[in-house]
C-alpha positions in Angstrom: 0.0 0.0 0.0 1.2 3.5 -1.0 0.2 7.0 -0.1 -0.2 9.9 -2.5 -0.9 13.7 -2.2 -2.8 15.4 -5.0 -3.2 19.1 -5.8 -6.6 19.6 -7.4 -6.7 23.4 -7.6 -8.2 23.2 -11.1 -10.3 20.1 -10.8 -11.4 19.3 -7.2 -15.1 19.9 -7.6 -15.4 17.9 -10.9 -13.2 15.0 -9.7 -14.9 14.9 -6.3 -18.4 14.7 -7.8 -17.2 12.1 -10.3 -15.3 10.0 -7.7 -11.9 9.9 -9.6 -8.5 11.3 -10.2 -7.5 12.0 -13.9 -4.3 13.3 -15.5 -3.1 13.4 -19.1 -0.7 10.8 -20.3 1.6 13.5 -21.7 2.0 17.2 -22.2 2.4 19.3 -25.3 4.3 17.5 -28.1 4.0 14.2 -26.4 6.4 15.2 -23.6 6.2 13.0 -20.4 5.4 14.9 -17.2 6.6 13.4 -14.0 3.7 14.4 -11.8 1.2 13.0 -14.3 3.4 9.9 -14.8 3.0 9.3 -11.0 -0.6 8.2 -11.7 0.8 4.9 -13.2 2.0 4.0 -9.7 -1.5 4.0 -8.0 -3.0 0.6 -7.2 -6.2 -0.5 -5.5 -6.0 0.1 -1.8 -3.6 3.1 -2.0 -4.5 6.1 0.0 -4.8 9.6 -1.5 -4.8 13.0 0.4 -6.7 15.7 -1.5 -5.6 19.3 -1.5 -7.5 22.3 -2.9 -6.2 25.9 -2.5 -4.0 24.9 0.5 -6.9 23.1 2.3 -7.0 19.4 3.0 -10.4 18.7 1.6 -10.7 14.9 1.8 -8.9 11.5 1.8 -9.8 8.5 -0.3 -8.8 5.0 -1.1 -8.3 3.8 -4.7 -11.0 1.3 -5.7 -9.1 0.0 -8.7 -5.6 0.0 -10.2 -5.0 3.0 -12.5 -6.2 2.5 -16.1 -6.1 4.4 -19.4 -9.1 6.6 -19.9 -10.1 9.6 -22.0 -10.5 12.9 -20.4 -13.9 13.4 -18.7 -15.9 16.0 -20.5 -16.3 18.2 -17.5 -12.5 18.8 -17.2 -10.5 21.7 -18.7 -10.0 21.8 -22.4 -6.4 22.7 -22.0 -5.4 19.1 -21.5 -4.9 16.4 -24.1 -7.6 13.8 -24.5 -5.7 10.6 -23.6 -5.1 10.1 -19.9 -4.8 8.0 -16.7 -7.7 7.5 -14.3 -8.1 6.2 -10.8 -11.6 5.5 -9.4 -11.7 6.5 -5.8 -14.4 7.2 -3.2 -13.8 10.5 -1.4 -14.3 11.0 2.3 -14.7 14.8 2.7 -14.0 16.7 5.9 -16.6 19.1 7.3 -13.8 21.4 8.6 -10.5 21.6 6.6 -7.0 22.4 7.8 -4.7 24.7 5.9 -1.4 23.2 4.9 0.6 26.4 5.5 -0.5 26.3 9.2 1.3 22.9 9.7 4.0 23.2 7.1 7.0 22.8 9.4 5.7 19.3 10.4 4.7 18.4 6.9 8.2 19.2 5.7 9.6 17.1 8.4 7.4 14.1 7.6 7.0 14.1 3.9 9.1 11.8 1.6 12.6 12.9 0.7 11.9 12.6 -3.1 8.8 13.3 -5.2 7.3 15.2 -2.2 4.4 17.6 -2.6 6.1 20.6 -0.9 9.5 22.3 -1.7 12.0 23.2 1.1 10.5 26.6 1.6 7.1 25.2 2.2 5.4 25.9 -1.1 3.5 23.3 -3.1 5.5 21.9 -5.9 4.0 22.7 -9.3 2.1 19.6 -10.5 -0.7 17.2 -9.7 0.2 13.9 -8.0 3.1 13.4 -5.6 4.4 10.9 -3.0 3.2 10.9 0.6 3.7 8.4 3.4 1.9 6.9 6.4 3.4 9.3 8.9 2.3 12.3 6.9 -1.1 10.9 6.4 -1.6 10.1 10.1 -0.5 13.6 11.1 -2.9 15.2 8.7 -5.7 13.1 10.1 -4.9 14.0 13.7 -4.8 17.7 12.9 -8.0 17.5 10.9 -9.7 15.8 13.8 -8.7 18.6 16.1 -10.2 21.1 13.7 -13.7 19.6 13.8 -16.4 21.5 15.8 -17.7 18.7 18.0 -16.6 15.5 19.6 -18.6 13.2 17.3 -17.1 14.8 14.2 -13.6 14.5 15.7 -14.1 10.8 16.4 -15.3 10.2 12.9 -12.1 11.6 11.5 -9.9 9.8 14.0 -11.5 6.5 12.7 -9.7 7.2 9.4 -6.3 6.5 11.1 -6.9 2.8 10.3 -8.2 3.6 6.8 -5.1 1.9 5.2 -5.9 -1.5 6.7 -8.6 -1.7 4.0 -5.8 -2.6 1.5 -5.5 -6.1 3.0 -9.1 -6.8 2.3 -11.0 -7.9 -0.8 -12.4 -5.3 -3.2 -15.9 -5.9 -1.8 -14.8 -5.6 1.8 -13.0 -2.3 1.0 -16.2 -1.0 -0.6 -18.3 -2.0 2.4 -15.8 -0.3 4.8 -15.9 3.0 2.9 -19.7 2.9 2.6 -19.9 2.3 6.4 -17.9 5.5 7.1 -20.2 7.4 4.8 -23.4 5.8 6.3 -22.4 6.9 9.9 -22.4 10.5 8.7 -25.8 10.5 7.2 -29.1 11.8 8.7 -31.9 9.3 9.1 -33.7 10.8 6.1 -30.7 10.7 3.8 -29.9 7.2 5.0 -33.4 6.0 4.2 -33.1 7.3 0.7 -29.7 5.7 0.3 -31.1 2.3 1.4 -33.9 2.7 -1.2 -31.4 3.6 -3.9 -28.8 1.0 -3.2 -28.8 -2.1 -5.4 -27.9 -5.6 -4.0 -24.4 -6.7 -4.9 -23.2 -10.2 -5.4 -20.7 -12.1 -3.3 -17.0 -12.2 -4.0 -15.1 -15.5 -3.8 -11.5 -15.5 -2.7 -10.2 -18.2 -0.3 -13.7 -17.9 1.2 -16.9 -16.3 0.1 -17.4 -12.7 1.0 -21.1 -11.7 1.1 -22.0 -8.1 0.5 -23.8 -6.6 3.6 -25.0 -3.1 2.9 -23.6 -0.6 5.5 -26.6 1.6 4.8 -29.0 -1.1 5.9 -26.8 -1.9 8.9 -26.8 1.7 10.0 -30.5 2.1 9.3 -31.5 -0.8 11.5 -29.2 0.4 14.3 -30.9 3.8 14.2 -34.3 2.1 14.4 -33.1 0.1 17.4 -32.2 3.4 19.1 -29.5 1.9 21.3 -31.4 -1.1 22.6 -31.0 -4.8 21.7 -34.0 -5.8 19.6 -34.0 -9.3 21.1 -33.5 -8.8 24.9 -34.5 -5.1 25.1 -31.4 -4.2 27.1 -29.3 -1.1 26.4 -26.2 -1.6 24.2 -23.3 -2.8 26.4 -21.0 0.1 25.5 -20.5 2.9 23.1 -18.3 2.9 20.0 -15.4 5.3 19.4 -17.9 7.3 17.3 -20.1 7.7 20.4 -22.8 5.5 19.1 -24.3 2.5 21.0 -22.7 -0.7 20.0 -25.1 -3.2 18.5 -24.5 -5.9 15.9 -26.4 -6.6 12.7 -27.9 -10.1 12.3 -29.5 -11.6 9.2 -32.4 -13.7 10.4 -31.9 -16.0 7.5 -28.2 -16.3 6.7 -26.9 -14.9 3.4 -25.2 -18.2 2.9 -28.6 -19.9 3.1 -30.1 -17.6 0.5 -31.3 -14.9 2.9 -31.7 -11.4 1.6 -29.6 -8.4 2.6 -32.8 -6.3 3.1 -34.6 -4.5 5.9 -37.1 -7.3 6.4 -34.3 -9.7 7.2 -32.0 -7.7 9.4 -32.1 -6.9 13.2 -29.8 -5.0 15.6 -28.9 -7.0 18.7 -26.3 -7.0 21.5 -23.2 -9.3 21.2 -24.6 -11.6 23.9 -27.8 -12.3 22.1 -26.0 -12.5 18.8 -23.7 -15.3 20.2 -26.7 -17.1 21.8 -28.5 -17.2 18.4 -25.6 -18.7 16.6 -24.8 -21.2 19.3 -28.3 -22.5 20.1 -29.9 -21.9 16.7 -33.3 -21.9 18.5 -36.4 -22.0 16.2 -38.4 -19.9 18.6 -35.7 -17.1 18.5 -35.8 -17.2 14.7 -39.6 -16.7 14.7 -39.3 -13.8 17.1 -36.6 -12.2 15.1 -38.5 -12.6 11.8 -41.3 -10.5 13.4 -38.9 -7.9 14.6 -37.3 -7.6 11.1 -40.7 -7.0 9.5 -41.3 -4.2 12.0 -38.0 -2.7 11.1 -39.0 -2.7 7.5 -42.3 -0.9 8.3 -40.5 1.7 10.4 -38.0 2.2 7.5 -40.8 2.6 5.0 -42.5 5.2 7.1 -39.2 7.1 7.4 -38.5 6.8 3.7 -42.0 8.2 2.9 -41.3 11.2 5.2 -37.8 11.7 3.6 -39.3 11.8 0.2 -41.9 14.3 1.3 -39.3 16.9 2.4 
């Protein structure tokens, strides 16, 4: 896994909305340009730090290896048509830090070669440059401090382990990123996202990875409102994000043909979750089927309200 730093002063809005990085394959007269050539080094699971007008706007993780792609129509006409593209899902920050405010530390931490900043603390002319884990972690820590409340700070701090996604399958990476996004959504926006999300197939590696929608997972937890939907007790503890800890459970297992849908998912405490899997009690299953159907009804009411806004 590698780290990169991108200057998007001319293209941040367009690339953020499209979920990608793009750079020409060459400059005028076919000349190779080092900061565009750097795109060829980006692989799935690599982390990118996004800068726009001296602000750290977002971080992201590459969803695929770089590939050749024509210039998106929304980008500047000054660049040639053939280019390199990296598909990446952005995690934007509510409050941004300014690189000049922390430049001394960035100069200390950044790589010795192909770094984003020159020795007097100005951004090097170009698009994509090398970064490293130490630089990334410092930026995350400083960004967390800049947030306006404890919950937003904790959400940013969770990104310190963002790079661990690179050890997972492509489907697991996608679910992890979606989970971060889901935790930042209002109930109304989350309901719409659940409705708009399409089921995704499993991915077979050494074992089968089944897609579990993070949006459905977060939705059912919000419906549970901090109480186990089986025993009725409060969640045993709070997560780092200051949310009650409950676990999603598919009443009919995905491996047995169960759906990843609101009418098949409940939110329960770890103790009840373990009990269900150990005992496999038919009565428990019947009870949970009823609860899952109630979850679906509550979700449908919330979705109707969200659409009316």
